[in-house]
N, C-alpha and C positions, 0 to 999 in steps of 0.2 A: 671430696667427691667419692661417692660409694661405687663399688664395682658389682656388676651382676653378670654372671657368665653362663654360657650354655653347658650342658653336661650330657653324659650318656645314661639316660634313666633306665633303671631296671623297673619294668612295668608289666602289667597284665597283658596278655594277648586280648584282642578285641572281644572274643567270645566269653572270656572270664571276668572282664572288667567290673561288671555290675555285682558279681558275687564276691570278688576280692575286696572291693571298696568298702570301707567301714568308718563309722564315726570315730573321732579321736579317743584315745585311751582314757582321757581324764574326764569324760562326760558321763561315765557309768561306773558302777562298782563291779566286782568280780562276778557276783551272782547274776546281775543283769546281763553281763557279757556272755556268761554261759548260756543264758536263755536265748540271746540274740543269735548265737552261732549254731543252734540246733539244726541239724541236717544241712549245714553249710561248712564243709571242711576247708573251703578256700578263703573264708573271711580273714581279713588281715588282723582281726582281733586275736587270732591264734599266734600272731607275732607280737603285737603291741600289748596284749594281756595274756601272756603264755600260761599263767597260772590256771587258766580255764581248762587246760589239757592235763592238769595234774590233780592229785587228790584234793578234795575240798578241805579247807583249813590249812593248806600249805602256806608258809611264810612267803608273801608276795615279793619280798626282798631277798630271798635265798638264791644261792648260786644256781640251784636247780631251775629256777624260773628263767633266769637270763640265758642259761644254756639251752633251755627248751625253745626260747624265742629264736635263738640263732639256728637251731636245728629246723624249726618250722619254716624259717625264711629260706634256708638252703634247700629244703625239700620242695618248696613252691617253685624255685628256679630249676632244680633238677628234673622235676616232673613236667616242665614246660609251661606251667601256669604263668610264670613271670619270665620275661626275656629282656636282655639288655640291648638297647639300641647300639648300632655299630659305630655311629659317629655323634659328636656333640650336637645337641639340639636345644632350642627353646620349645616350650609347650604352652599353648593358650588354654586356660582353664576357665570355662564359663559355668556359673551356677544361676539358676532362676528359681526364686521362691516367691510364691504369692504374686507373680507378675513382675517382681523386681529383679533385675539382672545385675550381677557383679562379674566382671571379667578381669582376670589377672594373668600375668606371665610367670611361668614356672621356670626356675633356674637355680643358680647357686650364688649366695652372697659370701662375702669374705669375712673370716674371723678377725682379720686386722681392722676392718671397718667397724666391727663391734667393739673391739678393744679401744680403738681411737675415737669412739663416739660419733663416727659417721653414720652408724646405725643407732638411732636414738631410742632410749628407753623411757618409760613413764611409770614403771611398777617395780616394787621390791620383789625379790625371789626368796624362797625358803630353801635352806641348805638340804633338808631331807628330800624335798621334791627334786632338786638338782641332782643329788647323789643317785637317785633311782634312774633318771634318764641318762646320766653319764654312764652308768654300768650297762644300761640297755644298748645305747649307741655303740659303746666300746666293744661289748661282747658280740653284737650283731655285725660290727664293722660297717655300719651303714646308718645314715639318717633315714629313719623310717616314717617320720611325720613332718610335714612341711610347716615352716614358720610363716605366719601371716604378717606380711610387711606392706606398707603403703608409701606413696611418694606424692609430692605436689604435682598437679596436673601438667601434662605436656601434650599439646594437640597433635603433634606429628607422631608421637608414639601411638596415640589413639587411632590415628588414620591408618597406620601400618597394620595394627592388630585387627581393626574392623575390616580393612580391605582383604586381609588374609582369610578371615572367617567367611567373608562373602564369596570368595572364589576358590575355596578348598573344602574338601570333604573331611569331616571329623573322624578320628579313629575310635572315639567312644561317644556314645550318646544314649544315656539311660536316665530313668527317674527312680529315685529311692522311695521306700515305703512311706516316707513322710512328705512326699510330693515335691521334692527338690529335684530339678532337672540338672544333670551334670554332663557337660560336653567338653571334649578335649580335641585340639588340633596339634599336630606336630610341625614345627618349623625347622626344616633341615637345610634350607637355602642359605649358603654362606653369606651372600650379599645382604640379605634381610637380617641375619643374625648380627653381622658387623654393624649395620646401621642402628639396630636396636641397642646394641651394647654401647655404642658411642653416645646415643641420645640419653640412655639411662645414667651414664656418667655425668651428663650435663645437668641433671635435675637436682643435684645436691644430695642432701642426706636422705636416707630411708628411715622409716619409723616403724617400730614394732607395734602392730595393732593388737595382736593376740599371740600368745605362745612365748612369754618371757622365760619360763622355766626350760622349755625345750631349746630355746635359743642359747641361753647361758650354758646349758649342758653340752650342746653341740660345740660351742666355742671351747669349753674346757677339755673336751675330748681332743679337739684339734691341737690345743696347747700341749696336752700329754703326748700326742704323737710327735710333736716337734722335739720334745725332750728325748723321746726314744730314737729320733732320727736327726741328730744334730747337724747333719749335712744337707738338710732340706733346703730347697731353693724357692719355695713359695708357690710352685705350680702344682704340687701334689694335691690330690683330692681332699685330704684331711685338712687343708687350709680353707675349705669352703663348706657351707652347709646348705641344705635344701630349704627353699623358700618359694612362696607365691607372692608376687609383687603386684599390688593394685594401685591404680591412680585414685586419688582422693574422691574424684567425682563419681566413682562407681560403687562406693561403700556407704553404708548407713549403720549407725549405732542405735541399738534399741534401748529402751528404758530399763533400768535395773532397780527394782522396787524393794521396799523394806516392810517387814512386819515385826512387831515387838510383843513380847509375852505379857507384859503388865504395864500399869501406869506409875510404877515406882512409888506406890503408897498414896497417890493422889486420887481423889474422887474425880469423876468426869468433869464437873464444873471447875474444880481447882485446876485440873490439867489444862482445860481450855483457857482459863484466866491467865495461867503462866505462859501459854503459847502466845497470847495476845500482846505480851511485852515486846516480842520481836517480829510478829507476823500480823497482818490484817487477816481476820478470820470471817468467813461467810459460809452460809449453808448452800450447798449445791441444790438448785431447783430441779435438776434432772434426776430421775430415778436410776439411770444408768451410772456405772462407775465413772468417776471424774478423771479424765485424762488431761493433764496439763498441756496447754497449747503454746506456752511461751516460757522462757527462762525465768527462774526465781519464783515460780509458782508451783504449788504442790497440791495433790489431793490427799485427803485424810479420811479414812473410814473407821468410824467408831460407833458402836451401838446401833448398827443398821442404818447409819446416816453418813453420807459423803459431805465433807467440808472442803472449801477452797482456802488454801493458805497462800499468802503473798508476802514475801520478805519485805520488811520495812526498810526505808533508806537508812544507811549507816550501820546495818547489821553485818556488812562484809566489806572487804577492801576490793573495789572494782579493778584496781590496778594489779592485783596479784592473781595470776592465772589459776592458782589452786584455790585460794579463798573464795573466788567468785563462782566456782563450780557449785551447782545445785546440791550435789551430794555433800560438799563441805559446808554449805550454808545450813542444811538440815542437821548435819552432825554437830556443828559448833553452836547452833542457836536453839536446838530442841533436843536432839537425842542425848547429848552429853549433859547439858545443864538441867533439863527437866526430867529426863528418863534415866539418867545416870548410866548411859551406855558409854563406857570408857573407850576400850579398844574394840571396834566392831569386828576385827579379825578373830578375836578370842571370846568375846562375850556370848554366852549361851542364850541370852534373852532376846537376841535379834537374829533374824534370818533374812535371806535375800532371794528375790524371785525375779528371774529374767523375764523381760517383756514378751518373749515368745509364748509364755504361758497365759497371757492375758490378765486383765484386771479382775475378772471374776475369780481368779485364783486367790487374790488378796481377800475377797469377801469369804471365800471358803475357809481360808486359814484362820480368819478372825472368828468364824463361827465354830471352828473345831478346837484350836489350841493356842491362838493368839488373841490379843485384846485390841490392838490398833494397827492400822496399815497406812503406808504412805506411797502414793503413786508419784513417779518422778518424770520430769521432762528429760529427754535423753541428752547425755553428753554429746558434743559434736566432734567431728574430726579436727576442726580448727582448735577446739579446746585441747584435744590430745596433743596436737603438734605444738601449740603454744607452751604447754607444760614441758614437753620433751625438749624443746628448744631452750627453755630456761633451766634445763638440768634439774627439774623438780619432779616430785613423785605424786601421782594421783592418790587420793584416798582409795581404800579398798572397795571393790565392787562398784566401780564407776562406769564400766562399759560392758555391753553385751552385744556381741557380733553374731549375726545369723545371715545366711546359713553357715554351718561349720564346714571347714575344709575337710574333705574325706581323706583318710589315710589309705595307703596301698596302691594308689594310682601312679605314684612316682616314688621310687626309692633311689637314694644317692649313695653309691658305694664309696667307701673312704680309701680304697686302693684299686 
């Protein structure tokens, strides 16, 4: 059973919340971040991507950058933009995008639950990405970005959270430039906190939906602090990390589509003939981009024409939670054997386009710098949980979550 506990969030005062809140550090580069923060000295990107306040061309992994992040965070608190709550609280965080709502509970998860696999993973992490966030968290002495966790549904938890939303005023309620509504309520009532804590312990494991690198980094900082404090008793804040915990029923995974540079030396007819060995192929009669409506079906855009591909029986193992994923079916039966895309993590001939950008983006890329595109049916939360429960790893670029959790609304101090 995983533990989820309340904490004293360092967070913006209500008047500054919309200006502090920022997209996660890893969805833009330094130049884009510099542009985003123009005329906004309060943006949390000044903490999460502190190189934007230093000379252009600075090594983003230099000591100077991490120290600047620490300084910027301290100044936001010193200037009263951020204030720490006086007692432990849970926080309800609701986002609405395009009419779809996702509501989660903000608190702290245990590094021991991560170590003991009560917090389940489905993705490999890269050492260089971990090292960056380890230094950032360690230097700032705080978890500055929340981990996106989910759990299997519990009706009573839903009832408590919905009742609280309906009978209490939010502390934040604003809409970002991209049209996403962000609303936050503070739960300080000890009885409600105790009931939620007990119920969350009863739901079983938590699952990382997004943020594997941030999660691994937070855990490694906690382990480092334990080595530095051998008399720790487990209650210290460094034993926990910041997370937003969502029930499965409130989340939706978007499609994560593929575009490929060339046909690996095949003519168009040769290419389609080879595909037909593993897929049923038909021409889409609709002029609009083809969006798959069921598993094991794919759209393909080639030479201004959309095709429908359907995996033939026997092309994958239905009993294996990884092999039956559509991203694995496409990779194992088309991208690797026909297009010679070996490792999609490193192959420069393939690119990935999140569903938030729409299927017209696939057509645009094919017209400009790619040759063929594939539209995907989204991976499901059940797929994710099945793979994590089996202690297996998803293929790269399997899931795309929207909206993104904003950074800066909740900071978890490690001491």
